[in-house]
C-alpha positions in Angstrom: -5.6 24.9 -6.3 -6.2 21.6 -4.0 -4.1 18.7 -4.6 -6.8 16.5 -3.5 -10.0 15.7 -1.3 -9.3 13.7 1.6 -11.5 11.8 4.1 -10.1 11.5 7.8 -11.8 9.6 10.5 -10.6 9.3 13.8 -12.8 9.5 17.0 -10.1 11.0 19.1 -10.5 14.9 18.8 -6.6 16.1 19.1 -5.4 13.6 16.6 -8.5 14.8 13.9 -7.6 18.3 14.6 -3.9 17.7 13.8 -4.7 15.9 10.8 -6.8 18.6 9.3 -4.3 21.3 10.0 -1.3 18.9 8.5 -3.3 17.8 5.6 -4.3 21.1 4.8 -1.0 23.0 5.2 0.1 20.1 2.4 -2.1 21.5 0.3 -5.2 18.8 0.7 -9.0 19.5 1.5 -10.1 17.7 4.5 -13.4 15.7 5.1 -13.5 15.1 8.6 -15.3 12.4 10.4 -15.4 10.9 13.9 -17.3 7.3 13.3 -17.6 4.7 10.9 -21.3 5.8 9.7 -20.2 9.7 9.2 -17.0 8.4 7.0 -19.1 6.2 5.1 -22.0 9.0 4.5 -19.4 11.8 4.2 -17.6 9.6 1.2 -21.0 8.9 -0.5 -21.9 12.6 -0.4 -18.5 13.7 -1.2 -16.2 11.0 -2.9 -12.7 11.3 -1.9 -9.5 11.3 -3.7 -8.0 9.1 -0.5 -9.0 8.2 3.2 -7.3 7.9 6.1 -9.2 5.8 8.5 -8.5 5.0 12.2 -8.6 1.6 12.6 -11.0 1.3 16.2 -14.0 3.8 15.8 -17.1 4.1 18.2 -19.6 2.4 15.9 -17.4 -0.4 14.3 -13.9 -0.6 13.0 -11.7 0.8 10.5 -11.5 -2.4 8.7 -15.4 -2.6 8.0 -15.2 1.1 6.5 -12.3 -0.1 4.2 -14.2 -2.8 3.1 -17.4 -0.9 2.6 -15.7 1.6 0.5 -13.8 -0.9 -1.6 -17.4 -2.0 -2.7 -17.7 1.2 -5.0 -14.3 2.7 -4.9 -10.6 2.2 -5.9 -9.0 5.4 -4.4 -6.0 4.9 -1.6 -7.2 4.2 1.7 -4.4 4.3 4.5 -5.4 2.9 8.1 -4.2 4.5 11.4 -3.8 1.9 14.0 -2.6 2.0 17.6 -2.9 -1.7 17.6 0.7 -3.3 17.5 -0.6 -6.9 16.6 0.3 -8.4 13.1 -3.2 -9.5 12.8 -4.9 -6.2 12.7 -2.4 -4.7 10.0 -3.4 -7.8 7.9 -7.0 -7.7 8.0 -6.8 -4.2 7.4 -4.6 -4.6 4.0 -6.5 -8.1 3.3 -10.0 -5.8 3.2 -8.5 -3.4 0.6 -6.4 -0.9 2.5 -3.2 0.3 0.4 -1.1 1.0 3.6 -1.5 1.4 7.2 0.5 3.9 9.8 0.8 3.0 13.3 0.5 5.4 16.3 1.8 7.4 17.3 3.2 8.4 13.7 5.4 11.2 12.0 3.3 13.9 10.1 5.6 13.9 7.5 5.8 10.1 7.3 1.9 10.4 7.0 1.9 13.0 4.3 4.8 11.2 2.5 2.6 8.1 2.5 -0.5 9.8 1.4 1.1 11.1 -1.6 3.0 7.8 -2.7 -0.3 6.3 -2.6 -2.0 9.1 -4.6 0.9 8.7 -7.3 0.3 4.8 -7.6 -3.5 5.4 -8.2 -2.7 7.9 -10.9 0.0 5.6 -12.5 -2.2 2.9 -14.1 -0.8 3.3 -17.6 -0.3 -0.3 -18.4 2.9 0.5 -19.8 4.5 -2.8 -21.0 7.9 -1.8 -19.5 8.2 -1.1 -15.7 11.1 0.5 -14.6 12.2 1.2 -10.9 15.6 2.5 -9.8 17.7 1.0 -12.5 15.5 -2.1 -12.9 13.9 -2.6 -16.2 11.0 -5.2 -16.7 10.0 -5.7 -20.1 6.1 -7.5 -19.7 5.6 -8.5 -23.1 9.2 -9.8 -23.5 9.2 -11.2 -20.0 12.9 -9.7 -19.6 14.5 -8.3 -16.7 17.5 -5.7 -17.0 19.4 -4.1 -14.2 21.4 -0.9 -15.2 21.4 -2.4 -18.8 22.8 -5.7 -18.1 20.1 -8.7 -18.1 19.3 -10.7 -15.2 17.7 -14.2 -15.9 14.3 -15.0 -13.6 12.2 -17.8 -13.5 8.8 -17.4 -14.7 7.4 -17.4 -11.1 9.9 -15.0 -9.8 9.3 -12.6 -12.9 5.6 -12.7 -11.9 6.5 -12.0 -8.5 8.9 -9.0 -9.5 6.0 -7.6 -11.5 3.4 -7.6 -9.1 5.9 -6.0 -6.6 6.9 -3.3 -8.9 3.3 -2.4 -10.1 2.3 -2.0 -6.4 5.6 -0.1 -5.5 5.3 1.5 -1.9 2.2 -0.2 -1.4 2.5 -3.1 1.4 1.3 -6.6 0.1 0.8 -9.2 2.6 1.9 -12.9 2.1 -1.8 -13.7 1.3 -2.1 -11.3 -1.5 1.2 -11.8 -2.9 0.7 -15.6 -3.0 -3.2 -15.8 -4.5 -1.9 -12.9 -7.1 1.2 -14.9 -8.3 0.2 -18.7 -7.3 -3.5 -18.6 -7.3 -5.7 -18.6 -4.4 -5.3 -22.4 -3.5 -1.8 -21.4 -2.2 -2.8 -18.4 -0.2 -1.3 -19.9 2.8 1.8 -21.4 1.9 4.2 -18.4 3.2 7.3 -20.6 3.4 7.3 -20.8 -0.5 6.9 -17.2 -0.8 9.6 -16.3 1.1 11.9 -19.0 -0.5 11.1 -17.1 -3.8 11.4 -13.6 -2.5 14.7 -14.9 -1.1 15.8 -16.0 -4.5 14.7 -12.8 -6.1 16.6 -10.7 -3.6 19.7 -12.7 -4.3 19.2 -12.0 -8.1 18.5 -8.1 -8.2 19.9 -6.7 -5.3 23.5 -6.0 -4.2 25.6 -5.1 -1.6 28.4 -2.5 -3.4 27.0 0.1 -4.1 24.0 -1.2 -1.7 20.9 -1.5 -3.5 17.8 -2.9 -1.7 14.2 -3.1 -3.6 12.2 -5.1 -1.6 11.7 -4.7 2.1 10.0 -6.9 4.7 7.3 -6.2 7.1 7.9 -9.1 9.6 4.7 -11.5 9.8 3.0 -9.2 7.3 4.2 -8.9 3.6 6.6 -7.1 1.3 7.0 -3.9 0.2 9.0 -2.8 -3.0 10.8 0.4 -2.5 9.2 3.5 -4.1 
């Protein structure tokens, strides 16, 4: 039994061939494509459970493919990029990608990222209590406990943590977090976000024994450990 149908779009034959083998060995069915048009046609004819899209394609770019897919589907999308610039990663994430992986990449890491994205997509239960590695957020009561002990958060800190935990494992850009927690008018106020992230880390993380929940992708955003 297949673990899901994955759309894979990359114009480099050797990478596409390798991804088809790796994903099939991991239990997935693969829909291959080499152009933006072919990827969108495949997705329309055979709706995938997730997509892996190269950022640079011969007839467009992965950001536009992601944006078009997001018009009609919420399946997880991972963008592959050989581009190191932060703005390319941010553009992909803001277009609706769930994650990105920079080439060259480890196949085990890619499969792990893919499975994590699929788990998140299937875990939208709306449970009023969110749990993650010793943390317990009661959304209705606006309370947080770590290993049974209550931790007092400000309303902004609680909302910020709630968004991060709900999207755990997913990289969220600065703009996405600011717009979600503070509102669109604050979308460029990165210093405010950094201040609150620092305060939140000080309250929920600890050095002994070490426990780190919030990971930083410099210049891009934050990810709650999955």
